[in-house]
NUKEDO-69617 format. One record per atom (N, C-alpha, C): x, y, z. Coordinates in steps of 0.001 Angstrom, whole numbers, padded with zeros to 6 digits, always signed. Example, Ala and Ser with C-alpha at 12.3 -4.5 7.8 and 13.67 -1.06 7.14 Angstrom:
<lumses>
+013190-005690+007800 +012300-004500+007800 +013200-003300+007800 +012850-002250+007080 +013670-001060+007140 +012900+000030+007870 
</lumses>
This chain:
<lumses>
+075525-016145+027155 +074336-015935+026323 +074459-016650+024980 +075699-016700+024485 +075893-017419+023217 +075508-018869+023365 +075872-019475+024513 +075501-020868+024749 +073993-021033+024799 +073338-020024+025391 +071884-020053+025488 +071259-020106+024106 +071776-019329+023173 +071202-019303+021828 +071516-020593+021078 +072677-021135+021268 +073050-022353+020532 +072224-023558+020972 +071741-023544+022196 +071033-024715+022705 +069591-024805+022257 +069148-023783+021505 +067779-023847+020996 +067722-024903+019901 +066828-025871+020068 +066748-026989+019127 +065767-026666+018013 +066052-027170+016832 +065191-026903+015683 +064061-027913+015633 +063157-027853+016617 +061991-028728+016628 +061039-028305+015526 +060120-029201+015148 +059107-028848+014159 +058256-027695+014656 +058017-027668+015976 +057144-026646+016533 +057780-025258+016464 +059095-025176+016316 +059745-023876+016242 +060371-023651+014872 +059900-024329+013874 +060428-024152+012531 +060096-022768+012000 +059058-022159+012553 +058685-020823+012151 +059720-019827+012666 +060212-018977+011769 +061283-018042+012134 +060848-017065+013217 +059579-016631+013163 +059095-015687+014175 +059095-016314+015559 +058700-017576+015628 +058644-018248+016919 +060056-018465+017472 +061007-018776+016603 +062400-018928+017029 +062942-017615+017591 +062588-016516+016902 +063050-015206+017355 +062513-014883+018739 +061251-015249+018986 +060677-014988+020313 +061404-015791+021394 +061667-017071+021119 +062351-017915+022111 +063733-017343+022421 +064410-016879+021393 +065728-016274+021612 +065624-015024+022484 +064667-014161+022164 +064500-012926+022934 +064125-013221+024389 +063208-014169+024551 +062746-014465+025912 +063874-015082+026742 +064662-015948+026124 +065767-016573+026848 +066838-015552+027228 +067029-014528+026379 +067980-013461+026710 +067517-012672+027936 +066211-012337+027940 +065683-011516+029030 +065572-012293+030340 +065658-013619+030273 +065615-014462+031476 +066871-015332+031535 +068008-014708+031240 +069264-015448+031130 +069633-016165+032419 +069362-015530+033556 +069736-016145+034840 +069013-017460+035077 +067841-017594+034447 +067053-018813+034635 +067267-019821+033512 +067507-019299+032301 +067489-020176+031124 +068859-020577+030583 +069901-019847+030945 +071158-020021+030228 +071798-021392+030411 +071504-022084+031483 +072122-023386+031723 +071253-024565+031282 +070120-024270+030640 +069206-025329+030211 +069639-025905+028866 +069573-027234+028744 +069919-027881+027474 +068830-027670+026425 +067572-027704+026861 +066441-027525+025947 +065654-026311+026440 +065979-025173+025888 +065376-023925+026361 +063874-023897+026100 +063479-024393+024940 +062050-024373+024600 +061235-025160+025625 +061683-026338+025934 +060982-027163+026912 +060973-026488+028282 +062086-025874+028639 +062179-025181+029932 +061175-024024+029999 +061080-023251+028921 +060155-022110+028904 +058717-022584+029022 +058384-023640+028288 +057020-024166+028332 +056668-024657+029741 +057590-025339+030376 +057305-025931+031686 +057309-024912+032821 +058049-023795+032671 +058242-022884+033801 +057765-021448+033574 +057573-021065+032325 +057302-019645+032075 +056023-019386+031279 +055231-020406+031008 +054063-020230+030143 +053066-019228+030728 +052796-019323+032026 +051860-018395+032670 +052371-016969+032598 +053672-016805+032823 +054288-015472+032751 +054186-014900+031341 +054411-015732+030330 +054321-015285+028940 +052913-014793+028632 +051934-015554+029078 +050552-015174+028792 +050145-013903+029541 +050425-013843+030828 +049966-012717+031656 +050722-011423+031381 +052025-011524+031105 +052859-010328+030984 +053005-009854+029535 +053013-010789+028571 +053286-010415+027177 +052032-010473+026306 +051352-011622+026319 +050243-011838+025389 +048991-011066+025797 +048536-011269+027006 +047256-010688+027444 +047217-009169+027316 +048245-008432+027756 +048206-006967+027602 +048128-006508+026143 +048717-007281+025234 +048707-006887+023826 +047300-006932+023235 +046452-007801+023769 +045083-007944+023266 +044045-007258+024169 +044509-006542+025175 +043601-006012+026202 +042570-005037+025649 +042912-004303+024593 +042014-003274+024065 +040937-003831+023143 +040995-005106+022816 +040076-005661+021819 +039378-006894+022357 +038062-006976+022129 +037259-008128+022539 +036442-008597+021341 +036380-009889+021135 +035598-010425+020019 +034119-010138+020245 +033420-009755+019161 +032020-009331+019279 +031110-010406+019854 +031455-011685+019599 +030601-012771+020092 +030684-012929+021602 +031709-012363+022204 +031902-012492+023647 +031480-011236+024407 +030909-010252+023695 +030430-009021+024331 +028930-009143+024561 +028497-008943+025754 +027070-009003+026079 +026416-007671+025730 +025495-007714+024767 +024769-006510+024368 +023271-006774+024470 +022481-005741+024748 +021031-005927+024757 +020527-006274+023364 +019667-007274+023284 +019140-007689+021991 +018095-006684+021525 +018130-006367+020264 +017166-005418+019712 +016969-005628+018237 +015961-004986+017732 +015611-005171+016328 +016685-004633+015395 +017363-003566+015827 +018309-002898+014946 +019765-003076+015394 +020027-004154+016090 +021399-004409+016530 +022005-005562+015756 +023254-005448+015470 +024014-006493+014795 +025370-006578+015490 +025656-007680+016186 +026897-007762+016952 +028149-007632+016108 +028076-008048+014846 +029250-007947+013970 +029457-006511+013511 +028380-005895+012993 +028491-004535+012472 +028680-003509+013586 +028125-003800+014759 +028222-002845+015859 +029543-002931+016610 +030326-003993+016363 +031600-004141+017058 +032614-003149+016505 +033537-002742+017333 +034546-001765+016945 +035942-002382+017010 +036753-002058+016029 +038150-002493+016027 +039001-001311+016455 +039830-001454+017472 +040665-000341+017924 +041543+000185+016798 +041762+001493+016816 +042615+002102+015802 +044028+001513+015857 +044470+001205+017054 +045809+000651+017231 +045706-000759+017808 +045968-001746+016983 +045941-003143+017436 +047358-003523+017873 +047601-003396+019163 +048949-003593+019678 +049476-004992+019423 +048579-005954+019337 +049031-007336+019165 +049663-007571+017789 +049498-006622+016884 +050106-006748+015556 +051492-006105+015486 +051851-005366+016536 +053145-004698+016520 +054276-005727+016487 +055182-005552+015550 +056282-006503+015376 +057495-006097+016195 +058083-007089+016848 +059315-006883+017598 +060293-007977+017191 +061407-007540+016596 +062416-008500+016121 +061823-009568+015195 +060822-009155+014423 +060248-010058+013422 +059067-010877+013892 +058627-010737+015143 +057470-011495+015620 +056500-010571+016356 +055241-010994+016414 +054218-010228+017120 +053522-011155+018115 +052530-010627+018832 +051845-011406+019867 +051135-012629+019283 +050642-012519+018033 +049970-013661+017407 +050934-014828+017202 +052188-014523+016884 +053195-015578+016716 +053484-016277+018047 +053445-015513+019132 +053676-016098+020459 +052528-017039+020820 +051288-016612+020522 +050120-017458+020796 +050220-018765+019997 +050607-018645+018720 +050734-019846+017881 +051775-020797+018459 +052902-020251+018870 +053941-021104+019445 +053457-021772+020725 +052769-021027+021577 +052262-021594+022836 +051345-022787+022573 +050426-022641+021624 +049454-023716+021374 +050094-024902+020657 +051167-024653+019896 +051877-025751+019244 +052753-026505+020231 +053332-025769+021172 +054334-026368+022052 +053772-026922+023344 +052597-026455+023761 +052065-026855+025060 +051757-028359+025083 +052081-029072+026154 +051749-030500+026258 +050232-030701+026244 +049806-031821+025701 +048369-032077+025568 +047650-032117+026911 +048357-032498+027984 +047691-032601+029288 +047408-031239+029922 +048021-030180+029396 +047744-028833+029912 +047053-027946+028876 +046764-028508+027698 +046172-027718+026613 +044800-027173+026991 +043995-027972+027708 +042654-027527+028078 +042696-026283+028950 +043580-026274+029944 +043691-025122+030846 +044154-023882+030098 +045122-024043+029209 +045623-022896+028452 +044561-022374+027493 +043796-023280+026893 +042790-022859+025913 +041736-021960+026553 +041368-022225+027804 +040384-021378+028482 +040855-019924+028521 +042150-019735+028617 +042696-018382+028677 +042823-017743+027292 +043213-018542+026306 +043544-017956+025005 +042403-018014+023991 +041299-018676+024309 +040189-018780+023352 +039731-017417+022838 +039494-016417+023719 +039088-015100+023204 +040143-014459+022301 +041406-014727+022595 +042494-014160+021794 +042551-014831+020422 +042387-016157+020395 +042385-016870+019109 +041243-016365+018235 +040099-016092+018841 +038948-015569+018090 +039260-014211+017463 +039969-013369+018208 +040332-012044+017685 +041232-012194+016460 +042213-013091+016541 +043124-013308+015408 +042360-013908+014223 +041530-014885+014499 +040781-015588+013455 +039789-014676+012749 +039232-013708+013474 +038195-012846+012909 +038740-011497+012455 +040057-011380+012337 +040654-010117+011920 +040370-009856+010441 +040415-008579+010060 +040158-008216+008660 +041323-008565+007746 +042523-008702+008297 +043711-009043+007507 +043730-010552+007258 +043750-010954+005995 +043646-012379+005656 +044834-013194+006151 +046000-012567+006240 +047167-013290+006746 +046973-013665+008214 +046423-012733+008996 +046172-013045+010397 +045010-014031+010550 +044014-013926+009678 +042912-014900+009706 +043455-016313+009494 +044349-016432+008518 +044942-017743+008231 +045721-018258+009436 +046442-017367+010089 +047192-017768+011277 +046239-018197+012390 +045116-017485+012522 +044116-017860+013518 +043538-019236+013260 +043298-019557+011989 +042786-020883+011630 +043795-021967+012007 +045066-021724+011694 +046115-022700+012011 +046219-022931+013519 +046114-021848+014286 +046190-021981+015745 +045017-022800+016257 +043812-022489+015775 +042636-023208+016269 +042647-024669+015845 +043149-024958+014642 +043225-026348+014191 +044164-027148+015093 +045231-026500+015523 +046141-027130+016486 +045423-027396+017800 +044578-026447+018223 +043799-026598+019462 +042898-027824+019382 +042267-028014+018231 +041329-029133+018074 +041986-030483+018319 +043274-030582+018045 +043979-031857+018189 +044294-032180+019648 +044248-031156+020510 +044667-031355+021899 +043591-031070+022937 +042605-030268+022584 +041600-029838+023558 +040400-030786+023540 +039845-031021+024706 +038674-031886+024851 +037487-031263+024117 +036884-032016+023201 +035758-031491+022419 +034580-031111+023311 +034395-031842+024411 +033287-031544+025326 +033417-030143+025904 +034648-029697+026117 +034864-028351+026640 +034384-027302+025651 +034657-027535+024374 +034190-026609+023348 +032672-026534+023309 +032025-027692+023371 +030561-027748+023278 +029916-027136+024516 +030380-027502+025699 +029774-027025+026940 +029907-025517+027112 +030983-024960+026589 +031192-023516+026700 +030474-022733+025611 +029992-023449+024577 +029351-022779+023451 +030324-022199+022445 +031611-022376+022707 +032617-021813+021805 +032668-022537+020468 +032174-023773+020430 +032180-024506+019161 +031381-023762+018105 +030231-023217+018482 +029402-022478+017530 +030053-021157+017141 +030693-020500+018100 +031363-019227+017810 +032505-019444+016818 +033305-020472+017059 +034408-020757+016140 +033885-021244+014793 +032801-021993+014807 +032226-022475+013550 +031826-021296+012662 +031142-020311+013250 +030721-019148+012469 +031926-018362+011960 +032951-018241+012798 +034156-017515+012383 +034856-018225+011220 +034884-019552+011267 +035520-020323+010192 +034689-020272+008909 +033366-020312+009045 +032496-020226+007874 +032743-018926+007120 +033006-017847+007856 +033240-016554+007230 +034566-016508+006475 +035431-017482+006708 +036701-017553+005961 +036492-018142+004562 +035477-018969+004393 +035354-019776+003177 +035066-018984+001902 +034326-017874+001946 +034047-017162+000686 +035221-016353+000134 +036354-016328+000794 +037494-015515+000341 +038232-016211-000804 +037577-016273-001954 +038150-016996-003094 +038627-016069-004204 +038268-014797-004127 +038638-013891-005215 +039990-013225-004975 +040378-013080-003714 +041675-012497-003356 +042742-013581-003393 +043895-013270-003966 +044970-014261-004076 +045422-014750-002697 +045426-013835-001699 +045799-014240-000353 +044747-015153+000273 +043523-015052-000229 +042451-015892+000298 +042615-017357-000055 +043401-017642-001096 +043625-019034-001506 +044255-019832-000361 +045285-019258+000263 +045943-019945+001372 +045042-020003+002600 +044166-019020+002752 +043219-019028+003875 +042240-020185+003755 +041604-020344+002590 +040620-021418+002451 +041284-022790+002441 +042553-022830+002041 +043273-024109+002050 +043329-024697+003466 +043517-023837+004464 +043589-024324+005850 +042223-024308+006535 +041299-023475+006018 +040001-023320+006683 +039091-024534+006494 +039083-025127+005300 +038179-026262+005062 +038486-027467+005958 +039733-027937+006037 +040001-029060+006951 +039671-028723+008398 +039929-027482+008789 +039703-027080+010181 +038219-027094+010532 +037390-026476+009699 +035961-026392+010029 +035302-027772+009964 +035741-028631+009042 +035168-029982+008971 +035585-030824+010173 +036831-030666+010617 +037281-031377+011813 +036520-030901+013042 +036235-029607+013106 +035469-029065+014240 +034092-029721+014331 +033406-029815+013206 +032073-030430+013195 +032162-031914+013548 +033135-032602+012977 +033284-034044+013233 +033553-034338+014706 +034324-033458+015351 +034699-033688+016746 +033611-033295+017735 +032747-032359+017364 +031783-031813+018330 +030347-032258+018091 +030073-032968+017008 +028708-033395+016726 +028668-034900+016466 +027646-035540+017003 +027506-036994+016868 +027265-037384+015416 +027780-038544+015032 +027597-039025+013659 +026116-039183+013330 +025760-038752+012104 +024408-038863+011557 +023365-038058+012337 +023822-037147+013202 +022867-036292+013911 +022396-035182+012973 +021211-034651+013266 +020635-033611+012415 +021499-032352+012444 +022023-032008+013624 +022841-030806+013748 +024135-030940+012955 +024731-032127+012994 +025960-032358+012217 +025675-032220+010726 +024576-032784+010264 +024203-032694+008857 +023986-031239+008445 +023308-030474+009304 +023042-029065+009013 +024340-028263+008896 +025283-028538+009775 +026551-027797+009754 +027384-028150+008525 +027416-029436+008156 +028155-029821+006943 +027492-029242+005695 +026167-029161+005713 +025483-028576+004562 +025798-027085+004451 +025960-026421+005589 +026322-025005+005561 +027715-024819+004965 +028629-025735+005273 +029961-025681+004657 +029842-025821+003143 +028936-026696+002720 +028739-026922+001291 +028153-025690+000609 +027101-025121+001193 +026396-024018+000539 +027153-022698+000629 +027718-022390+001789 +028366-021093+001981 +029857-021128+001646 +030370-022329+001412 +031768-022461+001051 +031962-022975-000367 +031728-024257-000552 +032010-024900-001843 +031191-024301-002983 +029893-024187-002796 +029033-023707-003886 +029375-022264-004252 +029525-021421-003249 +029894-020020-003511 +031257-019956-004203 +032192-020760-003734 +033521-020776-004333 +033503-021213-005782 +032744-022264-006080 +032663-022753-007455 +031989-021735-008370 +031018-021007-007838 +030306-020020-008652 +031218-018848-009035 +032058-018415-008096 +032837-017198-008321 +034299-017449-008683 +034810-018632-008381 +036237-018861-008646 +036528-020286-009116 +035503-021024-009523 +035715-022393-009971 +036568-022485-011221 +036702-021376-011939 +037500-021359-013173 +038980-021106-012898 +039319-020782-011652 +040709-020465-011317 +041464-021735-010950 +042551-021978-011638 +043290-023220-011467 +043897-023330-010069 +044143-022208-009397 +044688-022250-008038 +043613-022545-007006 +042378-022204-007320 +041276-022348-006359 +040571-023696-006508 +040391-024159-007736 +039621-025374-007996 +040103-026594-007203 +041426-026865-007120 +041854-028035-006333 +041447-027941-004855 +041481-026743-004299 +041124-026568-002891 +039638-026812-002678 +038815-026427-003656 +037370-026618-003550 +036962-028065-003798 +037728-028776-004618 +037396-030180-004894 +037831-031109-003765 +038908-030744-003060 +039463-031602-002017 +038431-032012-000960 +037577-031095-000457 +036639-031491+000604 +035380-032202+000119 +035155-032258-001201 +033858-032725-001699 +033573-034172-001321 +034573-035043-001425 +034348-036459-001079 +033901-036582+000379 +034578-035880+001262 +034214-035937+002694 +032838-035329+002944 +032528-034235+002255 +031230-033588+002439 +030089-034480+001962 +030247-035118+000803 +029181-035980+000293 +029013-037232+001154 +030095-037689+001740 +029985-038825+002653 +029142-038460+003866 +029224-037205+004298 +028429-036731+005432 +027011-036372+005006 +026864-035747+003844 +025545-035289+003402 +024665-036427+002893 +025320-037458+002349 +024591-038603+001794 +023564-038126+000740 +022315-038527+000850 +021332-038213-000190 +021054-036725-000311 +021312-035949+000752 +021100-034500+000700 +021989-033863-000357 +023098-034517-000657 +024019-033988-001654 +023432-033884-003038 +022307-034555-003293 +021640-034480-004598 +021290-033033-004939 +021007-032234-003917 +020636-030836-004147 +021740-030058-004866 +022968-030493-004716 +024103-029751-005255 +024836-030555-006335 +024139-031538-006873 +024769-032477-007801 +025199-031803-009103 +024374-030942-009633 +024644-030349-010946 +025933-029524-010934 +026050-028597-009986 +027230-027732-009953 +028472-028518-009534 +028284-029536-008693 +029425-030353-008264 +029984-031158-009426 +029102-031816-010182 +029557-032621-011319 +030151-031750-012422 +029644-030538-012564 +030193-029625-013561 +031640-029271-013212 +031889-029000-011922 +033251-028656-011485 +034193-029843-011631 +033725-031031-011274 +034549-032236-011407 +034871-032490-012887 +033866-032333-013730 +034083-032525-015164 +035082-031535-015732 +034960-030281-015327 +035909-029257-015789 +037339-029607-015377 +037479-030113-014147 +038816-030472-013658 +039412-031614-014470 +038606-032634-014763 +039107-033805-015492 +039376-033503-016963 +038844-032388-017461 +039095-032020-018854 +040440-031302-019029 +041070-030911-017922 +042364-030221-018006 +043461-031228-018343 +044272-030929-019335 +045336-031852-019732 +046430-031864-018664 +046908-033040-018282 +047909-033118-017203 +049313-032707-017605 +049543-032559-018889 +050873-032154-019345 +050768-030753-019935 +051054-029753-019102 +050965-028369-019557 +052198-027962-020364 +053252-028755-020244 +054470-028514-021026 +054625-029674-022006 +054099-029500-023204 +054042-030602-024162 +055414-031011-024686 +056434-030194-024390 +057782-030553-024822 +058391-031611-023901 +057743-031823-022741 +058252-032800-021774 +057232-033907-021565 +057725-035104-021261 +056819-036222-020995 +056355-036240-019537 +057008-035482-018695 +056653-035455-017279 +055364-034663-017087 +054461-035216-016290 +053170-034581-016049 +053285-033500-014980 +052400-032541-015067 +052340-031465-014084 +051786-032033-012771 +052586-032012-011719 +052177-032635-010453 +050955-031969-009848 +050818-030656-010007 +049650-029962-009473 +048370-030421-010169 +048452-030618-011485 +047280-031087-012226 +046967-032532-011848 +047989-033335-011647 +047773-034720-011224 +047069-034771-009876 +047501-033911-008925 +046839-033856-007608 +045384-033399-007764 +045168-032450-008673 +043809-031984-008953 +042945-033132-009449 +043493-033947-010363 +042737-035076-010911 +042480-036147-009840 +043432-036340-008950 +043208-037293-007860 +042034-036859-006996 +041975-035568-006675 +040869-035040-005875 +039549-035159-006631 +039590-034859-007939 +038367-034919-008744 +037839-036350-008844 +038734-037311-009023 +038322-038718-009135 +037751-039213-007808 +038413-038870-006696 +037904-039269-005377 +036541-038642-005114 +036391-037370-005492 +035108-036684-005299 +034018-037339-006143 +034336-037643-007397 +033343-038254-008291 +032905-039622-007776 +033846-040419-007307 +033505-041748-006786 +032542-041639-005602 +032796-040698-004695 +031929-040550-003523 +030565-039993-003912 +030547-039076-004861 +029270-038531-005348 +028417-039647-005944 +029042-040528-006724 +028299-041647-007331 +027738-042564-006238 +028546-042843-005205 +028082-043723-004118 +026879-043138-003386 +026918-041853-003131 +025894-041235-002288 +024656-040805-003071 +024811-040547-004370 +023676-040055-005179 +023335-041037-006296 +023502-042292-005994 +023345-043385-006959 +022119-043249-007875 +020898-043037-007359 +019717-043041-008235 +019689-041915-009269 +020419-040822-009018 +020360-039681-009931 +021503-039643-010941 +022440-040551-010825 +023630-040510-011679 +023286-040741-013152 +022310-041586-013419 +021928-041891-014803 +021554-040613-015563 +020997-039644-014839 +020578-038387-015459 +021777-037595-015981 +022951-037788-015381 +024143-037029-015763 +025168-037905-016473 +024721-039040-017007 +025658-040032-017539 +026506-039481-018682 +025947-038617-019510 +026689-038095-020651 +027896-037267-020226 +027681-036330-019311 +028781-035453-018885 +029820-036225-018073 +029364-037211-017288 +030308-038000-016494 +031174-038866-017410 +030552-039521-018365 +031302-040380-019290 +032301-039551-020103 +031905-038364-020507 +032800-037492-021272 +034037-037145-020449 +033832-036808-019172 +034952-036427-018307 +035881-037608-018063 +035309-038789-017774 +036132-039975-017537 +036904-040380-018785 +036239-040345-019932 +036887-040731-021182 +038029-039777-021529 +037802-038477-021338 +038835-037498-021639 +040055-037702-020740 +039800-037928-019453 +040906-038142-018524 +041670-039411-018877 +040939-040464-019247 +041597-041725-019593 +042501-041553-020811 +042015-040830-021829 +042815-040623-023034 +044092-039834-022734 +044041-038981-021712 +045217-038200-021346 +046249-039006-020565 +045815-040121-019983 +046720-040882-019110 +047039-042294-019601 +046263-042827-020536 +046330-044275-020795 +047691-044757-021292 +048430-043914-022028 +049739-044362-022522 +050900-043593-021881 +050623-042856-020789 +051674-042089-020137 +052581-043003-019313 +053883-042733-019374 +054851-043504-018610 +055241-042799-017309 +054606-041683-017024 +054904-040941-015807 +054579-041794-014577 +055348-041614-013502 +055189-042435-012300 +053832-042274-011643 +053163-041138-011868 +051861-040890-011261 +050691-041388-012104 +050970-041719-013357 +049888-042057-014282 +049160-043341-013886 +049889-044331-013393 +049267-045614-013037 +048221-045441-011936 +048521-044595-010964 +047569-044347-009878 +046295-043708-010413 +046453-042760-011321 +045283-042106-011918 +044469-043108-012728 +045151-043948-013498 +044431-044939-014309 +043635-045894-013423 +044233-046341-012327 +043508-047228-011403 +042280-046531-010829 +042447-045259-010474 +041318-044506-009940 +040211-044327-010960 +040584-044078-012197 +039588-043927-013265 +038831-045230-013513 +039552-046361-013511 +038900-047660-013701 +037880-047927-012605 +038296-047739-011352 +037407-048000-010223 +036175-047101-010275 +036396-045836-010591 +035287-044881-010638 +034354-045199-011794 +034931-045598-012929 +034078-045958-014060 +033214-047179-013747 +033773-048139-013052 +032993-049332-012687 +031823-048965-011773 +032048-048040-010841 +030946-047545-010007 +029892-046856-010869 +030374-046041-011788 +029488-045309-012688 +028645-046265-013529 +029287-047310-014067 +028565-048285-014897 +027495-049012-014100 +027806-049342-012840 +026805-049985-011980 +025631-049053-011705 +025942-047775-011464 +024881-046799-011202 +023989-046616-012423 +024579-046821-013603 +023814-046686-014850 +023247-048028-015296 +023239-049003-014407 +022651-050330-014661 +023327-051033-015831 +024655-050824-015959 +025417-051525-016986 +025196-051039-018392 +024582-049870-018566 +024269-049366-019913 +025385-048522-020518 +026488-048375-019788 +027520-047455-020253 +028822-048144-020661 +028767-049325-021226 +029970-049982-021734 +030547-049165-022887 +031856-048903-022818 +032492-048153-023895 +033190-049134-024829 +033170-048816-026093 +033694-049763-027084 +034867-049205-027887 +035191-047927-027717 +036329-047350-028432 +037603-048069-027989 +038499-048354-028916 +039680-049170-028611 +040545-048566-027516 +040633-047233-027445 +041464-046595-026433 +040759-046490-025084 +039437-046646-025073 +038678-046534-023828 +038268-047878-023272 +038495-048946-024009 +038011-050270-023598 +038610-050719-022280 +039788-050224-021934 +040414-050627-020679 +039611-050163-019476 +038767-049141-019641 +037906-048699-018555 +036947-049799-018135 +036628-050676-019051 +035704-051768-018745 +036376-052858-017921 +037662-052720-017704 +038363-053735-016916 +038980-054805-017772 +038976-054589-019096 +039536-055587-020020 +041055-055574-019938 
</lumses>
């Protein structure tokens, strides 16, 4: 048995301690089959995946069904979300040796070969929905991570034909407003890339349905987040990160949200990158925030070109402030920020029909001099 445990390889897919613990436990209980294998993880995936699902995973979730998958008579006073019941005892959350059924599901979807992912997903889709739609934010985050892994391996047509794309979309949208809880920060960090990838994979480019879904991400996610938590330094970078991609999809529709978007970008660029003035080294988190803000601003200018002149004062103030904070910095990240500011300013000047030349000696470099 000792040899069995030593042969477990530290793959990226098993870097999670809970998943490693499960592989160890499972290999112990099937020692006669697994003990002579060089790569136990690969052996389990190839020979025991069905057994794991039918004997361990499925019974743990047997008492709970996602509300979207329950057939109920439609009525004026029915609500599938509010009318759904959560069992008093959620067996799938019970921990054994540091792991629970959700950890096993995550490992299965990470480790399964892409050529068998479609077949496995048909079985685990209802289970992933239960994890993703749980009231506990930690499990919601785990559900998002599992589904994002699914998107990389499962045929998008299968999601669309089964209607599960819409069910998962709604479940992911409900993750986005969790900006006031500290645990929600990590949830929205993984939820935004996942929900945008889902739309990109399941809807044709420039289709009306794709535009509608991206706009819903903007209104029910970004806008709500900026209104209630845009002032939080931990939340703002996560909300700014998707803006460039969203405006690229929304195109001219993004004008509707221009005011609050530019306000958030301006606030971000006004933050000084050196929070420790005793050191010359810049705060890397603030630098990443500024990179996201500059990328977002550049895309907003490209897509909302005719309306930019109306906001020229606030945009110029934000760019000038950021430039003054970086123009003489010797930090290794400063040059990248300066290049981004120059490029964005040139776009801004073109959008303003060349009326925004700056003449202050410290800002003149923005003109490309």
